[in-house]
Structure formats: C-alpha cells, structure tokens
KEKEZA-56885 format. One record per residue: residue in three letters; residue number from 1; x, y, z of N, C-alpha, C in turn. Coordinates in steps of 0.2 Angstrom, whole numbers, plus 2048, in hexadecimal, padded with zeros to 3 digits. Atoms other than C-alpha are relative to their C-alpha. Example, Ala and Ser with C-alpha at 12.3 -4.5 7.8 and 13.67 -1.06 7.14 Angstrom:
2
+------+-----+------+------+------+-------+-------+-------+------+------+------+
: type : seq : n.c1 : n.c2 : n.c3 : ca.c1 : ca.c2 : ca.c3 : c.c1 : c.c2 : c.c3 :
+------+-----+------+------+------+-------+-------+-------+------+------+------+
:  ala :   1 :  804 :  7FA :  800 :   83E :   7EA :   827 :  804 :  806 :  800 :
:  ser :   2 :  7FC :  7FA :  7FF :   844 :   7FB :   824 :  7FC :  805 :  803 :
+------+-----+------+------+------+-------+-------+-------+------+------+------+
% end
This chain:
218
+------+-----+------+------+------+-------+-------+-------+------+------+------+
: type : seq : n.c1 : n.c2 : n.c3 : ca.c1 : ca.c2 : ca.c3 : c.c1 : c.c2 : c.c3 :
+------+-----+------+------+------+-------+-------+-------+------+------+------+
:  unk :   1 :  7FF :  7F9 :  801 :   88B :   8D4 :   7B7 :  7F9 :  803 :  802 :
:  unk :   2 :  807 :  7FD :  7FE :   878 :   8D7 :   7B9 :  7FF :  800 :  807 :
:  unk :   3 :  801 :  800 :  7F9 :   879 :   8D2 :   7CB :  804 :  806 :  803 :
:  unk :   4 :  7FC :  7FB :  7FD :   888 :   8DE :   7CF :  7FE :  807 :  7FF :
:  unk :   5 :  802 :  7F9 :  801 :   882 :   8ED :   7C6 :  7FA :  802 :  804 :
:  unk :   6 :  806 :  7FD :  7FD :   871 :   8EE :   7CD :  800 :  800 :  808 :
:  unk :   7 :  7FF :  7FF :  7F8 :   877 :   8EA :   7DF :  803 :  806 :  802 :
:  unk :   8 :  7FC :  7FA :  7FE :   883 :   8F8 :   7DF :  7FD :  806 :  7FF :
:  unk :   9 :  804 :  7F9 :  801 :   877 :   905 :   7D8 :  7FC :  802 :  805 :
:  unk :  10 :  805 :  7FF :  7FA :   86C :   904 :   7E8 :  804 :  801 :  806 :
:  unk :  11 :  7FD :  7FF :  7F9 :   873 :   90B :   7F8 :  7FB :  800 :  805 :
:  unk :  12 :  804 :  800 :  7FA :   86D :   90C :   80A :  7FC :  807 :  800 :
:  unk :  13 :  803 :  7FA :  800 :   861 :   91A :   80F :  804 :  805 :  803 :
:  unk :  14 :  7FC :  7FB :  7FD :   86F :   923 :   818 :  805 :  803 :  7FB :
:  unk :  15 :  7FC :  7FD :  806 :   878 :   926 :   807 :  806 :  7FC :  7FF :
:  unk :  16 :  7FA :  804 :  801 :   886 :   919 :   809 :  7FE :  7FC :  7F9 :
:  unk :  17 :  801 :  803 :  806 :   889 :   90F :   7F9 :  800 :  7F8 :  801 :
:  unk :  18 :  800 :  807 :  7FF :   888 :   8FE :   801 :  7F9 :  7FD :  7FE :
:  unk :  19 :  806 :  803 :  802 :   87B :   8F3 :   7F9 :  7FB :  7FD :  806 :
:  unk :  20 :  805 :  803 :  7FB :   86B :   8EE :   803 :  800 :  7F9 :  7FF :
:  unk :  21 :  7FF :  807 :  800 :   86C :   8DC :   807 :  7F9 :  7FD :  7FD :
:  unk :  22 :  807 :  803 :  803 :   859 :   8D8 :   803 :  800 :  801 :  7F9 :
:  unk :  23 :  800 :  7FE :  807 :   85B :   8E1 :   7F2 :  805 :  7FB :  7FD :
:  unk :  24 :  7FB :  805 :  804 :   86B :   8D7 :   7EE :  7FD :  7F9 :  7FF :
:  unk :  25 :  803 :  807 :  801 :   861 :   8C7 :   7F1 :  7FB :  800 :  7FB :
:  unk :  26 :  805 :  800 :  806 :   853 :   8CC :   7E6 :  803 :  801 :  7F9 :
:  unk :  27 :  7FD :  7FF :  807 :   85E :   8D2 :   7D8 :  804 :  7F9 :  7FE :
:  unk :  28 :  7FD :  807 :  801 :   867 :   8C1 :   7DA :  7FB :  7FB :  7FD :
:  unk :  29 :  805 :  804 :  802 :   857 :   8B8 :   7D8 :  7FE :  802 :  7F9 :
:  unk :  30 :  802 :  7FE :  806 :   853 :   8C3 :   7C9 :  805 :  7FE :  7FB :
:  unk :  31 :  7FA :  802 :  805 :   864 :   8BF :   7C1 :  7FF :  7F9 :  7FE :
:  unk :  32 :  801 :  807 :  801 :   860 :   8AD :   7C2 :  7FB :  7FF :  7FA :
:  unk :  33 :  806 :  800 :  805 :   850 :   8B0 :   7B8 :  802 :  803 :  7F9 :
:  unk :  34 :  7FE :  7FC :  806 :   859 :   8BB :   7AB :  806 :  7FD :  7FC :
:  unk :  35 :  7FA :  802 :  803 :   869 :   8B3 :   7A8 :  7FF :  7F9 :  7FD :
:  unk :  36 :  802 :  806 :  803 :   867 :   8A4 :   79C :  804 :  7FA :  803 :
:  unk :  37 :  7FC :  806 :  7FD :   875 :   898 :   7A2 :  7FE :  7FF :  807 :
:  unk :  38 :  802 :  801 :  7F9 :   870 :   89B :   7B4 :  7FA :  7FD :  801 :
:  unk :  39 :  807 :  803 :  800 :   85E :   897 :   7B0 :  801 :  7F8 :  7FF :
:  unk :  40 :  7FF :  807 :  802 :   864 :   886 :   7A9 :  803 :  7FD :  806 :
:  unk :  41 :  7FC :  803 :  7FA :   870 :   883 :   7B8 :  7FB :  7FF :  806 :
:  unk :  42 :  805 :  801 :  7FB :   861 :   886 :   7C4 :  7FB :  7FA :  7FE :
:  unk :  43 :  805 :  806 :  802 :   856 :   879 :   7BA :  804 :  7FA :  802 :
:  unk :  44 :  7FC :  806 :  7FF :   864 :   86C :   7BB :  801 :  7FF :  807 :
:  unk :  45 :  7FF :  801 :  7F9 :   867 :   86F :   7CD :  7FA :  7FD :  803 :
:  unk :  46 :  807 :  802 :  7FD :   854 :   86D :   7D1 :  7FF :  7F9 :  7FE :
:  unk :  47 :  801 :  807 :  802 :   854 :   85D :   7C7 :  804 :  7FB :  804 :
:  unk :  48 :  7FC :  804 :  7FC :   862 :   856 :   7D0 :  7FD :  7FF :  807 :
:  unk :  49 :  803 :  800 :  7F9 :   85A :   85A :   7E1 :  7FA :  7FC :  800 :
:  unk :  50 :  806 :  804 :  800 :   84A :   852 :   7DC :  802 :  7F9 :  7FF :
:  unk :  51 :  7FE :  807 :  801 :   853 :   842 :   7D6 :  802 :  7FE :  807 :
:  unk :  52 :  7FD :  803 :  7FA :   85C :   841 :   7E7 :  7FA :  7FF :  805 :
:  unk :  53 :  806 :  801 :  7FB :   84C :   844 :   7F1 :  7FC :  7F9 :  7FE :
:  unk :  54 :  804 :  806 :  802 :   843 :   836 :   7E7 :  804 :  7FA :  802 :
:  unk :  55 :  7FB :  806 :  7FF :   852 :   82A :   7E9 :  7FF :  7FF :  808 :
:  unk :  56 :  800 :  801 :  7F9 :   852 :   82D :   7FC :  7F9 :  7FD :  802 :
:  unk :  57 :  807 :  802 :  7FE :   83F :   82B :   7FD :  7FF :  7F8 :  7FF :
:  unk :  58 :  801 :  807 :  802 :   840 :   81A :   7F4 :  804 :  7FC :  805 :
:  unk :  59 :  7FB :  803 :  7FC :   84F :   815 :   7FF :  7FC :  7FF :  807 :
:  unk :  60 :  804 :  800 :  7F9 :   845 :   819 :   80F :  7FA :  7FB :  800 :
:  unk :  61 :  806 :  804 :  800 :   836 :   810 :   809 :  802 :  7F8 :  800 :
:  unk :  62 :  7FD :  807 :  800 :   840 :   800 :   805 :  803 :  7FD :  806 :
:  unk :  63 :  7FD :  802 :  7F9 :   848 :   800 :   816 :  7FA :  7FD :  805 :
:  unk :  64 :  805 :  802 :  7FC :   837 :   7FD :   81D :  7FE :  7F9 :  7FF :
:  unk :  65 :  802 :  806 :  802 :   835 :   7ED :   814 :  805 :  7FB :  803 :
:  unk :  66 :  7FB :  806 :  7FD :   83C :   7DC :   81C :  804 :  7FE :  7FA :
:  unk :  67 :  7FB :  801 :  806 :   84B :   7D7 :   812 :  7FE :  7FB :  7FB :
:  unk :  68 :  802 :  805 :  805 :   843 :   7C7 :   80B :  7FB :  803 :  7FB :
:  unk :  69 :  805 :  7FD :  804 :   835 :   7D2 :   804 :  804 :  804 :  7FB :
:  unk :  70 :  7FD :  7FB :  804 :   841 :   7DF :   7FD :  804 :  7FC :  7FA :
:  unk :  71 :  7FC :  804 :  806 :   84B :   7D1 :   7F3 :  7FB :  7FF :  7FB :
:  unk :  72 :  805 :  803 :  805 :   83B :   7CC :   7EA :  7FC :  806 :  7FD :
:  unk :  73 :  804 :  7FB :  803 :   835 :   7DD :   7E5 :  802 :  802 :  7F9 :
:  unk :  74 :  7FE :  7FE :  807 :   83E :   7DE :   7D5 :  7FB :  7FE :  7FB :
:  unk :  75 :  806 :  801 :  805 :   832 :   7E0 :   7C6 :  802 :  7FB :  7FB :
:  unk :  76 :  7FF :  805 :  805 :   831 :   7D2 :   7BA :  801 :  804 :  7F9 :
:  unk :  77 :  800 :  7FD :  807 :   836 :   7D5 :   7A8 :  7F9 :  7FE :  7FD :
:  unk :  78 :  806 :  802 :  804 :   828 :   7D4 :   79B :  801 :  7F9 :  7FE :
:  unk :  79 :  800 :  807 :  802 :   82F :   7C4 :   795 :  7FE :  7FB :  806 :
:  unk :  80 :  802 :  804 :  7FA :   82E :   7BC :   7A7 :  7F9 :  800 :  801 :
:  unk :  81 :  807 :  800 :  7FF :   81C :   7C2 :   7A9 :  7FC :  7FC :  7FB :
:  unk :  82 :  803 :  804 :  806 :   817 :   7BB :   798 :  801 :  7F9 :  801 :
:  unk :  83 :  7FF :  807 :  7FF :   81F :   7AB :   79C :  7FC :  7FD :  805 :
:  unk :  84 :  805 :  802 :  7FA :   816 :   7A9 :   7AD :  7F9 :  800 :  7FD :
:  unk :  85 :  807 :  800 :  802 :   806 :   7AE :   7A5 :  7FE :  7FB :  7FB :
:  unk :  86 :  801 :  806 :  805 :   807 :   7A1 :   797 :  7FF :  7FA :  803 :
:  unk :  87 :  801 :  807 :  7FC :   808 :   793 :   7A4 :  7FA :  800 :  804 :
:  unk :  88 :  806 :  800 :  7FC :   7F8 :   799 :   7AD :  7FA :  7FE :  7FC :
:  unk :  89 :  807 :  801 :  803 :   7E6 :   793 :   7AA :  7FC :  807 :  7FF :
:  unk :  90 :  805 :  7FB :  800 :   7D8 :   79F :   7A7 :  7FD :  801 :  807 :
:  unk :  91 :  803 :  800 :  7FA :   7D4 :   7A5 :   7B8 :  7F9 :  804 :  801 :
:  unk :  92 :  807 :  7FD :  7FF :   7C2 :   7A8 :   7BE :  7FF :  7FF :  807 :
:  unk :  93 :  801 :  801 :  7F9 :   7BF :   7AC :   7D0 :  7FC :  806 :  803 :
:  unk :  94 :  804 :  7FB :  7FC :   7B8 :   7B8 :   7DD :  803 :  802 :  807 :
:  unk :  95 :  7FF :  7FF :  7F9 :   7BA :   7C0 :   7EE :  7FC :  7FB :  804 :
:  unk :  96 :  804 :  805 :  7FC :   7B6 :   7B2 :   7FA :  7FF :  802 :  807 :
:  unk :  97 :  801 :  800 :  7F9 :   7AE :   7B3 :   80A :  7F9 :  7FB :  801 :
:  unk :  98 :  806 :  804 :  7FF :   7A1 :   7A6 :   811 :  7FA :  803 :  801 :
:  unk :  99 :  806 :  7FC :  7FF :   78F :   7AA :   812 :  7FE :  801 :  807 :
:  unk : 100 :  802 :  7FF :  7F8 :   78F :   7A8 :   825 :  805 :  805 :  803 :
:  unk : 101 :  7FC :  7FB :  7FD :   79C :   7B6 :   827 :  7FE :  807 :  7FE :
:  unk : 102 :  801 :  7F9 :  802 :   799 :   7C9 :   827 :  806 :  803 :  7FE :
:  unk : 103 :  7FA :  7FD :  802 :   7AB :   7CD :   825 :  806 :  7FB :  801 :
:  unk : 104 :  7FA :  805 :  800 :   7BD :   7C6 :   825 :  801 :  7FE :  807 :
:  unk : 105 :  7FF :  803 :  7FA :   7BD :   7C5 :   838 :  7FC :  7FB :  802 :
:  unk : 106 :  804 :  805 :  7FF :   7AE :   7BB :   839 :  801 :  7FA :  7FC :
:  unk : 107 :  7FE :  805 :  804 :   7B4 :   7B0 :   82C :  806 :  7FC :  803 :
:  unk : 108 :  7FA :  803 :  7FD :   7C5 :   7AC :   835 :  800 :  7FF :  807 :
:  unk : 109 :  800 :  801 :  7F9 :   7C1 :   7AD :   847 :  7FF :  7F9 :  802 :
:  unk : 110 :  801 :  807 :  7FF :   7C2 :   79D :   850 :  7F9 :  7FE :  802 :
:  unk : 111 :  807 :  802 :  7FE :   7B0 :   79D :   857 :  7FB :  800 :  7FA :
:  unk : 112 :  805 :  800 :  806 :   7A8 :   7A1 :   846 :  803 :  7FE :  7FA :
:  unk : 113 :  7FD :  803 :  806 :   7B4 :   799 :   83A :  7FC :  7F9 :  7FE :
:  unk : 114 :  805 :  805 :  802 :   7A8 :   78E :   830 :  803 :  7FC :  7FA :
:  unk : 115 :  7FD :  803 :  806 :   7B2 :   782 :   826 :  7FB :  7FC :  7FC :
:  unk : 116 :  805 :  804 :  804 :   7A3 :   777 :   821 :  7FD :  805 :  7FB :
:  unk : 117 :  803 :  7FC :  805 :   79B :   786 :   819 :  805 :  802 :  7FA :
:  unk : 118 :  7FA :  7FF :  805 :   7AC :   78B :   811 :  801 :  7FB :  7FB :
:  unk : 119 :  7FF :  805 :  805 :   7AE :   77A :   80A :  7FB :  7FF :  7FB :
:  unk : 120 :  806 :  801 :  804 :   79D :   779 :   803 :  800 :  806 :  7FA :
:  unk : 121 :  801 :  7FB :  804 :   79E :   78A :   7FB :  806 :  800 :  7FB :
:  unk : 122 :  7FA :  801 :  804 :   7B0 :   787 :   7F4 :  7FE :  7FB :  7FB :
:  unk : 123 :  802 :  806 :  805 :   7A9 :   777 :   7EC :  7FB :  803 :  7FB :
:  unk : 124 :  804 :  7FD :  805 :   79B :   781 :   7E4 :  804 :  804 :  7FB :
:  unk : 125 :  7FC :  7FB :  805 :   7A7 :   78E :   7DD :  804 :  7FC :  7FB :
:  unk : 126 :  7FC :  804 :  805 :   7B1 :   780 :   7D5 :  7FC :  7FC :  7FB :
:  unk : 127 :  804 :  805 :  804 :   7A4 :   774 :   7CF :  7FA :  803 :  7FC :
:  unk : 128 :  805 :  7FD :  803 :   796 :   77F :   7CB :  801 :  806 :  7FC :
:  unk : 129 :  7FE :  7FA :  804 :   79E :   78F :   7C5 :  807 :  800 :  7FD :
:  unk : 130 :  7F9 :  801 :  803 :   7AF :   788 :   7BF :  805 :  806 :  802 :
:  unk : 131 :  7FA :  7FB :  7FD :   7B9 :   795 :   7CA :  806 :  7FC :  802 :
:  unk : 132 :  7FA :  803 :  7FE :   7CB :   791 :   7CD :  805 :  804 :  804 :
:  unk : 133 :  7FC :  7FC :  7FC :   7D1 :   79F :   7D7 :  7FC :  805 :  805 :
:  unk : 134 :  804 :  7FC :  7FC :   7CB :   7A9 :   7E6 :  805 :  806 :  804 :
:  unk : 135 :  7FC :  7FB :  7FC :   7D1 :   7BA :   7EF :  7FD :  7FF :  807 :
:  unk : 136 :  802 :  801 :  7FA :   7D0 :   7B8 :   801 :  804 :  804 :  805 :
:  unk : 137 :  7FD :  7FB :  7FB :   7D3 :   7C5 :   80F :  801 :  7FD :  807 :
:  unk : 138 :  7FE :  802 :  7F9 :   7DC :   7C2 :   81F :  800 :  807 :  804 :
:  unk : 139 :  800 :  7FA :  7FC :   7DE :   7CE :   82E :  805 :  7FF :  806 :
:  unk : 140 :  7FB :  800 :  7FB :   7EC :   7D2 :   83A :  7FE :  7FE :  807 :
:  unk : 141 :  803 :  801 :  7F9 :   7E1 :   7D2 :   849 :  800 :  7F8 :  802 :
:  unk : 142 :  800 :  807 :  7FF :   7DF :   7BF :   847 :  807 :  7FD :  801 :
:  unk : 143 :  7F9 :  802 :  7FF :   7F2 :   7BC :   845 :  802 :  802 :  807 :
:  unk : 144 :  7FE :  7FE :  7F9 :   7F5 :   7C7 :   855 :  7FD :  7FC :  805 :
:  unk : 145 :  804 :  803 :  7FB :   7E8 :   7BE :   85F :  803 :  7F9 :  801 :
:  unk : 146 :  7FD :  807 :  7FF :   7EF :   7AC :   85C :  802 :  7FE :  7F9 :
:  unk : 147 :  7FE :  801 :  807 :   7FA :   7AA :   84C :  800 :  7F9 :  7FF :
:  unk : 148 :  800 :  807 :  801 :   7FC :   797 :   84E :  7F9 :  7FE :  7FE :
:  unk : 149 :  807 :  802 :  802 :   7E9 :   794 :   84E :  7FD :  803 :  7FA :
:  unk : 150 :  802 :  7FC :  806 :   7E6 :   7A1 :   841 :  803 :  7FC :  7FA :
:  unk : 151 :  7FC :  803 :  806 :   7F3 :   798 :   835 :  7FC :  7F9 :  7FF :
:  unk : 152 :  803 :  807 :  801 :   7EA :   787 :   839 :  7F9 :  801 :  7FC :
:  unk : 153 :  807 :  7FF :  804 :   7D9 :   78E :   833 :  802 :  802 :  7F9 :
:  unk : 154 :  7FE :  7FF :  806 :   7E2 :   795 :   824 :  801 :  7F9 :  7FC :
:  unk : 155 :  7FE :  806 :  803 :   7E9 :   784 :   820 :  7FA :  7FB :  7FF :
:  unk : 156 :  807 :  803 :  801 :   7D7 :   77C :   822 :  7FD :  803 :  7F9 :
:  unk : 157 :  803 :  7FC :  806 :   7D1 :   789 :   815 :  804 :  7FE :  7FA :
:  unk : 158 :  7FC :  802 :  806 :   7DF :   785 :   809 :  800 :  7F9 :  7FE :
:  unk : 159 :  801 :  807 :  802 :   7DD :   773 :   80A :  7F9 :  7FF :  7FC :
:  unk : 160 :  806 :  800 :  804 :   7CB :   775 :   804 :  800 :  803 :  7F9 :
:  unk : 161 :  7FF :  7FD :  806 :   7D0 :   780 :   7F6 :  804 :  7FB :  7FB :
:  unk : 162 :  7FC :  804 :  803 :   7DD :   774 :   7F1 :  7FC :  7FA :  7FD :
:  unk : 163 :  805 :  805 :  802 :   7D0 :   766 :   7F0 :  7FC :  801 :  7FA :
:  unk : 164 :  804 :  7FE :  806 :   7C6 :   76F :   7E3 :  804 :  804 :  7FB :
:  unk : 165 :  7FC :  7FD :  806 :   7D5 :   776 :   7D9 :  7FF :  808 :  800 :
:  unk : 166 :  800 :  7F9 :  800 :   7D3 :   788 :   7DF :  806 :  803 :  803 :
:  unk : 167 :  7FA :  7FC :  7FE :   7E2 :   794 :   7E1 :  7FD :  806 :  804 :
:  unk : 168 :  802 :  7FB :  7FC :   7E2 :   7A1 :   7EE :  804 :  806 :  800 :
:  unk : 169 :  7FC :  7FA :  7FF :   7E8 :   7B3 :   7EF :  7FE :  803 :  806 :
:  unk : 170 :  801 :  7FD :  7F9 :   7E9 :   7B9 :   801 :  801 :  808 :  7FF :
:  unk : 171 :  800 :  7F9 :  800 :   7E6 :   7CC :   804 :  802 :  802 :  807 :
:  unk : 172 :  7FE :  7FF :  7F9 :   7EF :   7D2 :   814 :  7FD :  807 :  802 :
:  unk : 173 :  803 :  7FA :  7FE :   7E9 :   7E4 :   814 :  7FA :  803 :  7FC :
:  unk : 174 :  806 :  7FD :  803 :   7D9 :   7ED :   810 :  7FD :  806 :  803 :
:  unk : 175 :  802 :  7F9 :  7FE :   7D3 :   7FF :   811 :  7F9 :  801 :  7FF :
:  unk : 176 :  807 :  7FF :  802 :   7C0 :   7FC :   80E :  7FC :  800 :  807 :
:  unk : 177 :  805 :  800 :  7FB :   7B2 :   800 :   81A :  802 :  802 :  807 :
:  unk : 178 :  7FF :  7FE :  7F9 :   7B2 :   800 :   82D :  807 :  801 :  802 :
:  unk : 179 :  7F9 :  7FF :  7FF :   7C2 :   808 :   833 :  803 :  7FD :  806 :
:  unk : 180 :  7FD :  803 :  7F9 :   7C3 :   800 :   845 :  7FE :  7F9 :  801 :
:  unk : 181 :  801 :  807 :  7FF :   7C3 :   7ED :   844 :  801 :  7FE :  807 :
:  unk : 182 :  7FF :  803 :  7F9 :   7C0 :   7E4 :   854 :  7FE :  7F8 :  800 :
:  unk : 183 :  801 :  807 :  800 :   7C1 :   7D1 :   858 :  7FA :  7FF :  804 :
:  unk : 184 :  806 :  801 :  7FC :   7B2 :   7C9 :   860 :  7FA :  7FF :  7FC :
:  unk : 185 :  806 :  801 :  804 :   7A0 :   7C8 :   85B :  7FF :  806 :  7FB :
:  unk : 186 :  801 :  7FA :  805 :   79D :   7D2 :   84B :  7F9 :  802 :  7FF :
:  unk : 187 :  807 :  7FE :  801 :   78E :   7DC :   847 :  7FC :  7FD :  7FA :
:  unk : 188 :  805 :  803 :  805 :   77F :   7D6 :   83D :  801 :  805 :  7F9 :
:  unk : 189 :  800 :  7FC :  806 :   77F :   7DB :   82A :  7FA :  805 :  800 :
:  unk : 190 :  806 :  7FC :  801 :   775 :   7EA :   825 :  7FD :  7FF :  7F9 :
:  unk : 191 :  803 :  802 :  807 :   768 :   7E5 :   818 :  800 :  805 :  7FB :
:  unk : 192 :  800 :  7FB :  806 :   76A :   7ED :   807 :  807 :  804 :  800 :
:  unk : 193 :  7FA :  7FD :  800 :   77C :   7F3 :   80B :  806 :  7FB :  7FE :
:  unk : 194 :  7FB :  804 :  802 :   78A :   7EB :   802 :  806 :  800 :  805 :
:  unk : 195 :  7FA :  801 :  7FC :   798 :   7E4 :   80D :  7FF :  805 :  807 :
:  unk : 196 :  801 :  7FB :  7FB :   790 :   7EE :   81B :  804 :  800 :  807 :
:  unk : 197 :  7FC :  801 :  7FA :   79A :   7E7 :   829 :  808 :  7FE :  7FF :
:  unk : 198 :  7F9 :  801 :  802 :   7AB :   7E5 :   820 :  805 :  804 :  804 :
:  unk : 199 :  7FC :  7FC :  7FC :   7BA :   7EB :   82A :  807 :  801 :  7FC :
:  unk : 200 :  7F9 :  7FE :  803 :   7CB :   7F3 :   825 :  805 :  7FB :  804 :
:  unk : 201 :  7FB :  804 :  7FD :   7DB :   7EA :   828 :  807 :  804 :  7FE :
:  unk : 202 :  800 :  801 :  7F9 :   7E5 :   7F0 :   832 :  7FB :  804 :  804 :
:  unk : 203 :  804 :  7FC :  7FC :   7D9 :   7FD :   837 :  803 :  807 :  800 :
:  unk : 204 :  7FE :  7F9 :  800 :   7DA :   810 :   838 :  805 :  802 :  806 :
:  unk : 205 :  7FB :  7FE :  7FA :   7E2 :   811 :   849 :  807 :  7FD :  7FF :
:  unk : 206 :  7FA :  802 :  801 :   7F0 :   806 :   844 :  804 :  804 :  7FA :
:  unk : 207 :  7FE :  7FC :  806 :   7F2 :   80F :   833 :  803 :  807 :  802 :
:  unk : 208 :  7FD :  7F9 :  7FE :   7F5 :   820 :   83C :  805 :  800 :  805 :
:  unk : 209 :  7FB :  801 :  7FB :   801 :   819 :   849 :  806 :  7FC :  7FD :
:  unk : 210 :  7FA :  803 :  803 :   812 :   816 :   841 :  804 :  7FB :  805 :
:  unk : 211 :  7FC :  804 :  7FB :   819 :   80E :   851 :  7FD :  7F9 :  800 :
:  unk : 212 :  803 :  807 :  800 :   80D :   7FF :   84E :  802 :  7FD :  7F9 :
:  unk : 213 :  7FF :  803 :  806 :   813 :   7FC :   83C :  805 :  7FA :  800 :
:  unk : 214 :  7FB :  806 :  800 :   821 :   7F1 :   841 :  7FD :  7FA :  801 :
:  unk : 215 :  803 :  807 :  7FF :   815 :   7E4 :   847 :  7FD :  7FE :  7FA :
:  unk : 216 :  803 :  802 :  806 :   80D :   7E4 :   836 :  805 :  7FC :  7FB :
:  unk : 217 :  7FB :  803 :  804 :   81D :   7DF :   82E :  801 :  7F9 :  801 :
:  unk : 218 :  7FF :  807 :  7FE :   81D :   7CF :   837 :  7FB :  7FB :  7FD :
+------+-----+------+------+------+-------+-------+-------+------+------+------+
% end
C-alpha cells in the first residue's frame, strides 16, 4: 500500500497522472525499509545469496586441487588428533639449512649440494642438542631443472636424517625475502642481515601468472 499510494500521488511535469519511473523505484526502496516483513525478507534473501557465493567459492577452490589431495583434506576429529598426538614423542627441532648454503637453492643445487656438511650438522643436531625433527625447504626450480636428480639428493638427505632418528617436514612454498629466485651461483650473504639471500618459492613472477600455476600442482 505504501508503494502504490506514493507512486500514484506524483505525476509527470506535463500534468499527466502517470508515475515517474525513477520516483517509483525510490519509493519501492523506501517501502522495503519501512515494511517490517519485507525487511526480513530482504535479510533472508541476502543471507541465502551470501551462502551460495561462499559455497561456489569453496567449490572452485577445491577444483584446483589434484584429486588425491582433495580426498585427504578432510579435517581430523578432535579424537583422531589426540590419538595421533599421544603416540608422538616430544618434538624438538629447527629450520635446517647447512652452514655452507646461503639459501634453499644453494643447499639443493647439484654443484653446491654438500652432503658431508649436512651429515655432520644433522649428527650434531641429534647427538649434541637432542633434536628429533627438522623443517626443510624445497624449491620448484630445482624440480623443474631435473626432477630425478633432485629426488636423488633429497633421498641422500633423508638417509642421513634416518640414521640419526630425525624426522623431516618438507616445505614446498615460501613467501619470504627475495621475490625473484634464480638458479646458478647465489650471492654472498650480507653481514648482519638475517637470511639476507633467502629466496621465495615459487617467486613473485610465478605467483602473479595464473597460467603457470598448473605446473606447481605437479
């Protein structure tokens, strides 16, 4: 009633009784704000639309995941998490990189992969500091260059960790420090600057180019 009455009371400038379209629209909006049940209808409609949007967003995000990964993304129950945790030792560890490497690329590249230093420092971590876990960074550029050889170096590293009872958490992506990683000789560290030559993975150029994301799924 509010909408019909106010719309018909206003005519065009030439005297005709036809309602102005723009005024009709404004009055209609006003009626939504003033009529109690329509206000609630608007709120319910908006809630449904937001729910649909969030559902579609989650669906599209999950489509980007490989099927094997998607199967395993279900969250554990509290009971499952507690049961798993009760079987674990008290973990003590660190982010591991050998003292001869300035960043993840220098650690893993074939010509600078220093397994002797790695073995020595893993042994120190275990026997001297009683550590039993390490977080270790990988980089997709090394996989892209030669995946088979890269896997071989990873295997050597894991063998050393197994020898000294150290578990490993691999990190695939990292968004810290230098944005444009490059293979080859790495720059010298900057004295007094923490992680001065660390590099991001995959790197800003890949992150901003969605056409290259498919490669990262592999």
